[in-house]
N, C-alpha and C positions, 0 to 999 in steps of 0.2 A: 387596582394593579397598574392601570394606565398612568394614574397620578404618580405612583411610586417610581415607575419607569422614567417618567419625565424628570422627577427629582434626581434619580440616579444619573441621568444624562447631564443635568446641571452640575453635579459633582464631577463627572468625568471631564466636562468642558472647563470648569473653573480650576480644578486641581491637576490637570494634565494637558498635554498637547494632542491627545488622542481625538480624532475627528468624531463629531456627533451628528445625528440627523438634523436637517434644516428645520424640521417641524417642531423642534424642542421649544417649549415656552419658558422664557427666562424671567426672573424677577427676584426681589429681595426675599420674599417669603420662601420661594423655591430654594434659593441659595442657603437660607438659614436651615431649612430642612435637609439640604444636601449634606450637611455635616454627618448625617446618619450613614452615608455611603462613602465617607472619606476613607475609612479603613479598607473598604472594598476596592477603591481606586488603588490603594496601596498593594493589594493582592495582585491586581492586574499589572502594576508596575514591577512587582517582584517577578512575576512570570516572564515579563518582557526581558528583564535583566538576565534571568536564567537561560532564556532562549538564545540571547546573544552570547552568553558564556559558552553554551553547548556548541554553537557555531564556531566561535573563536577557538575552543579547545580542540576542535577537529582540524583546524588549519594552522594554528600558531602555538607558540610556547605558552605554558600555564599563566605566567604573569600578564601576557598580552590579553589572554582570554578574560581574566579577572578585571582588567582595566576596561575592556570592551563592555562587560556586564555593568560596571559602575557608571560608565559613560552613558550607556543606553537608558539606565534608570533616571539619571539626571536629565537627559534629553527628553524623556517621556513626560517629565513634569515641567520642562522648561527651566530647570534650575530654580524653581520657585522657593524651595525650602533652603537651599544653599545660599541664595540671595538674602533670605531673611536672617540666616545665621551671621552672614557678613555684616548686615546692617545692625544687628543687635550688638555685636562686638565693637563696631565703630561708634555706635551711639553711647553705649555704657562705658566704653573705654575712653572716649574723647569728650563726653559731656559732663560738665561739672554740676549741673542742676537739671531739674525735670524738663524745663523748656529746651535746654541745649540738647539733651538726650533725644527728645522727640523730634527736634529739628534735624539733627544729624541722621537719625534713622530714616527720615523721609527723603534725604538727599540721595540722588541716584548714583553718585560717585562712591567708589569703594576705597576706603583708606587702609592704612597699615594694619590696624587691628583686624579689620575684616579679611584682608588677604592672609594674614597669619592664621586666623581662625579656619579659613578654608583649607589652607595647606595642611595644618595639623589634623583637622577632622577627616580629610580625604586619606591622609597617611594612616590614621588610626583605623579607619574602616578597611582599607586595603590590607593592613597588617593582620587584623583580626580575621578577615575572610580567607586570607592566604593560609592561616594557621588551622583552618577547619578542614575536615575530610570532604572531598568533593561530592561524596554520596549524600551529604546532608545540605548541600548548597541550595537546592531548590526550596526545601522547607524553611531554611534559615532566611533566605531572601524574602520569601513570601510572608513569613510570620513577623519578621522585623519590620517590614514595610507596613503591614496591617496594624500591628500592636502599637507602633510608635505614632500612628495617626489617631489613636483613641485618646491620648492624653491631652492634645490641644483641644479636643472636644470637651473634655472634663474641665479644662481651664476656662473655656468660654462659659460653661455651665456655672462655675463657681466664682467668676470674677466679673469685671465690667470693662467695656470697650472705651478707650480714651478719646479717640479722634472723632471728627465730624463724620457725617454720612458720605463725605467725599473720599474717605480713606478706602484703601483696597479691601478692607475687611469690615466695611460699614454695616453690612448685613448682620454682623454678629450682635449688634445692639438689640436685635429682636429676641435674643436668647435662644435656648435650646429646650424643646419640650421633651416629655418623657418618652414618647415613641421614637423620636430621633435619637435620643441617648441610648435607648434599648437596641436599636438597629446597629448603631455604631459599636456598642459593646459586643454584640453578637459577632460581627465581622472582625472586630479587633482581637477578641479573646480566643475564638475557635481555632485559628491556626496554631496557637501556642500549645494546644493540647496534643499535637503530634509528638512533642518532646516529653509528655507526661505531666502529671499534676504538680509534682515538686518543682519542675522547671518553671511552669506557668505561674505558680503561686509566688515563688521567689522573685521572678522578674516583675510581676505586677506589684509586689510589695516594694521592691527597690525603686521602680518607676514612680510609684505613688509617693514615696518619700522625696524623690527628686521633684515631683510636681508640687508638693506642699512647700518645700524649701524655695523653689523657683517662684511660686506664686507669692510667697511672703516677701521675697526680695523685690519682685516687681512692684508690689504694693508700697513698700518702703521707699523705693526710688522714684516711681512715677505714678503710683496710685491705681494701676490697673494693667490691662494688656493692649497691645496693638497687633496688627497682622504679622509684623516681623517677629514679635515675641512668640506667636503661635507657631510659625514656621521653624524658628530656632528650637522650640521645645520638641518638635518632631525630630529634628536632627539629634538632639541630646538623648532622647529615649531610644532612637535607632542605634546610636553608638553604644549605649548601655546594653542593649540587647546583644550586640555582637560580642561585647566583652564577656557578658554572662554566658553566652553560647561557647566561647573559647574555653572558659573555666569549667563549664559543666560537661561539655561534649568531649 
């Protein structure tokens, strides 16, 4: 139990800006196993987002409250996944070959493709969330944040990391064991069941199709995944969740 708690704090420290105890032991092995709690970190981020929405809704007009929720969730993760989305579009939009794509994605500057990707992704999320009834906002934020973090775990499980150990996702070269995958699946899928089996099955099916197509594209273009491609996949599957929720609910 103590070991799993230490692994959870590794996940919380790596995938968010939420403070963790000073006694936490960090290492590549712990970070690899921390993938199991990646969806749980999403649940926490979703709750933070809803809390900020509730506060904003009591004080400001509805659009302001929703933007406060989205901002809080991005701040809670340090914009980790949004940064990855921008890097992905810059790399694949501006790179003509594998080496150029990998070089551009590693560049800390954000280009036109990245800016446009962020603008349209934020607008899509806002539009979808604004279209939902406010009484389902909490389960939507929590389930979307949790489930969307499961699919990067599946990508790591089924693909290979391209960069050296100096990359920000270098620990992924260790792979993901069965226990870690099982924990991630539990935390990623359980919140979906709030909306019923049909909702959960259709979303998982659609997200799996997206994962397969995305993985195939990555293998054709660069031969595997990087940290940025994992973060971008979280954003893609989160947006997919919001769109499916708008259609279903």
